[in-house]
N, C-alpha and C positions, 0 to 999 in steps of 0.2 A: 078422271079424278086427278087432283094435283099430287105431285110427289110428296108434299108435306102431309097430306091427309093419309097417306099410306105408311108414314114413318112413325114408329113408336117414339114418344117423348118421355123423358125422365128428368129428375131433379137432382142437382148437386147443391147441398146445403152446407156452407162453410161455417155455420153456427156463429154468425157475427155478433159481437157484443157492442152495443151502441154506446157512444158518449152519453153519460147520464143514465145508462141502463146497467143491468147486471147479468151474470151468467144464468140466474134463475129466469129472468125475463127472456133470454135467448131460448132456453129450453121450452118455455111455454109457447113462444112464437114458432119454434120448429114443429111442435106438435100440431099447432093450428095449420101450418103450411102443409104438413104431411096429410092431414085429414082433408084439406081442401083439394090438394092435387090427386089424392086417391079418388075423391068424388068426380073430379074432372077427367079421370081416365088415364092418368100418367102411369107408366110402367114400373119405375123404380124410384127410390128415394135414398140417396147415398150421402154419407158423411165422411169427412176426411180427417186424418190424424195430423195434428199440429201440436207442438209443445212450447210452453213458455212464451206465448204470443198474447199480448194483452187483449187483443180484439177478437180472439177465436176461442170458443168454448168447447171444442170437440176433442180435447186431448185424450179422454177416456172413451175412445171411439166405440168399442164394443158395448160398453155400458149404455151409451146414448142410442146405439142401434136397437138395443133391447127395449129401451124406453119408447122409442118411436114405433117399433113393431107392436108393442103392447097397447098403443093408443090407436092403432089402425087395424083393418080387417084383412085386406088382401093385397095391397101394394107391396112389391118386393122392397126390402130394406137391406142396405149393405154399406160397404166401405169403398170410398173413392179417394184414397185407399188406406189400407193398413201398410205401414212402412216396414216390410218384413225384416230388414237387417236390424231393426230396433228390438226384436223380440225372438225368443226361442220358438222355432216352428211348432214344437209340442204345445206351448202355451196358446198360440194362435189357434191351433186345431181344437184345443179344449174349449176356448172361448166361443168359437164359431160353431163347433159341434153342439155346445150348449144352446146357442141361439137357434140353430136349426132344429134341435129337439123341442124347444119351446114353441117355435113358429115354423112348423114343417112346410117346406116348399116355398118359403118366402125370403130366404137369406142369400145374399151375394157376398163374396169375399174378393174384393178388388185389392190388388197388391202393387206396391211401389217399392222402389229401392232407395229413394232419397231419405234423408233423416227427418225432414219436417221440423227442423230445429237448427239453432246455431251450434257452434262448436262447444260452448260451455254446457249447453243443455245436453248435447250428445254425450259429453263426459259424465254428466249426472246420471244419464241412463245406462252408463257403462258400455256404450256402443263403441266399437272399434271404428275410428274415423276413416279407415280405408275399406270398411265393409261395404258391400253393395254391388260392385261390379264383378269381381272375380268369384265371389261365393254366392251370388244371388241364385244362379241356376241350381246349385247344390241345396240351398235352403228351400227353394221351390219344390224340388224333388222330395225332400224330407217331409215337407208339409203335405204334399200329395199322398205320401205313404201313410200319414196319420189319419187322413180323411177317407181314403179308399178302403176296400175290404181288407180285413186282416190277412197277412201273409203267413204261410207256414213258418214256424220258428220265430216269429216276431216277438221280441222281448219287451219292447216299450210300446204301449198303446195309449191312444187318446180316448179317455172315458169321461164324458161322452165325446164323440167325434169320429171314432173309428167306424167306417162304413156309411157315414152320413153323406159323403160325396157332395159337400157344399160346392156350388159352382164357383170356379176360380176365374178371375179376369186379370190380365196384366195391364197395368197403367203406365203411361210414359209420356214424355214430351220430347223424345229424341228417337233415334233408330234402334237403341239397345233393346227395349222391351218389345218393339215391333218385330224384330228378328226372333226374339225368344218366343213370343206368342205364336208366331208362324211355325217355328220348329216344333213347339209342343202341341199345336192344334188347339189353342185356347182363344177365346174372344179377347179383343184388344180395345182399350179405351185411350184415346189421345187427349191430352190436357190442353186443348186450344183455348180454354178459359183464361189462361195466363201466359202460355208459351206457344203461340201459333206458328212460329217461324218454320219449323220442320214438319208441319202437318202433312203436306202432300208427299214429301219424301217418305215419311214413316208409313203412311197408308199404302203407298206403292210397294214398299219393301214387304209389308205384312201380307198383302194380297198375292204378290208374285211368288213368295216363298212359303206360303201356307201348306202345311201337311195335314191331311185329315186325321182325326184322332177318335178315340172312343166317345168323346163328348161333343165333337163338332165336325160335321162333314165339309163345311164350306167356311171361308173366312167371315167373321162378323165383327164389324168395326163400329164402335160408338165414339162420337166426338163430343167433348164438352165445350160449350161456348157461352160467353156472356150474352144475356138477353135482357134488355130493359124495355118493357112496353108500358105505354101510358096513353092517355086520351089524345095526345098530340105529339108531334116531333119535338116541339119546344119544351113541353113538360118532361118528356123522356130525357132529353139532353140535360135539363136541370137536375133531374134525379141522378143521372149518371155521374155528376160531379162528386158524389160520395165515393164511388169506385175509383175515380181519378185521384181523389185525395189519398186514398189508401195506397195506390201504387206510387204516388209522389212521395209519400212518407217512406215507403220501402227504399226508393232511390236515395233518399236522404238519410237512411239508416235509422228510421223511426218506425216502430211497430205500434201503430195507433189503433184506438177503437174507431168504429164507424162514425164518421162525422156527418153532421147535417149538410144537406146540399147548399151550394152557394152559386151565385150568378156568375162569378169569375174567379179563376185561380191565379195566385201570384207565383208564377213559375217562369223559368228561363226557356228559350226556344229548345235548348238541348233537353231539358227536363220534360217538356211537353212531348217531344219526339220519342223519348224513352217510354213515357206513360202510354202513348198511343201504340207503341210496339206491343206492350203487354195486352192491350185491348184490340189488337189487330183483327181479330175474328168477331168482334162484338157486333150485335144487331140491336140498334137503339132507335126507338121512334114510336110514332103512332101506329094504329092497326095496319094501315096499308103499307107503311115502310117495313113493319115487322114481317108481314106476309111476303113481300118481295125479297127481303133480306134472307129469310129462312129458305125460301124456294131456291134462290140463287146459291146459297151455301150448299144445299143438298145437290144441286146440279154439279157444282164444282168438286165436291168430295165423294159423292155416292155413298154417304154414311148410311149405315143400316139403322142407326138410332141416334138421336140427339139427346144430350144431357145438359139441361139449361141451368145456369147459375145467375141469379138475379141479385145483384149487390146494391141495395138501396138502403136508405137510413130508416125509414118508417115501416113498421110491419104491415100496415094497411096498403102501402104502395107496393110492397113485395107481393102480397096476396093478389092485388088487382092486376099486376103484371102477368102473373100466371093465368088469371081469368081471361085476360085479353088474348093471350097466346092460345088458350084452349078454344076460345070463340072462333079464332081464325082457323085453327087446326081442324075443327069439326064443321066449318061452314062449307 
């Protein structure tokens, strides 16, 4: 049996808002995708925290997680991730304790330390611009205390939340979270869907330094990566121009809605190189190209689980991409 067939697959939904569409459209399409991927056997469905970005509708991440969980039956639903320095740990514990109480055994809490926003938005959230590095381990420990069993003499409790032991994941695109996840004995998710440069270094650090914990005996590494599957390589490359336009806009300082695919992009060689760096881990193509690409990626990384992000313009093309992947995965 192939390595791919033995590997759990999951979904990262960045809740894209299309040009000509609305946040309400996005939420309906997210529900449809969650229901489809649940039927197809995917393990998790995660949503990410971003703020004040015109093309992303998942700012109220915990609310949207509850909406998706309520529209599905058994797929795990969680955050990829909640940016912990943006929030008091007690509030995060109460939100996810509530979700776990409503949907027991189905909620994941992935945590990051980036702001998920620009400096002006950070100020509007009252976030310390220097928060994240020095105090992240302390915030993590505080959050764990609110989700674990109550301690003798504990004066502040998360209600609900205390004792729910919502599974925690550390997310990252560099070595910081890899080292911390290893030290704390937590599962680790690397964000190769937009920052693949330090993937192999981070995975090595995580595995080499892992300490068993009460929640995990052995290292468990999930890798996020862009995957766009279509009926042919040519069609998939055409659809991928939506993602390329998004990263091109970021390079140019523009946070745009998802744009329709185009046959060719108007970009400089430098811009093209920068965009392709963002998409360095991407697997794009027809069924056989997707099969070979995913098998090769697993051989290189030894990932325990893959979390796929499919960034295309039309909802039907996104649904079909996951169907094609599932057909390959189960064949």
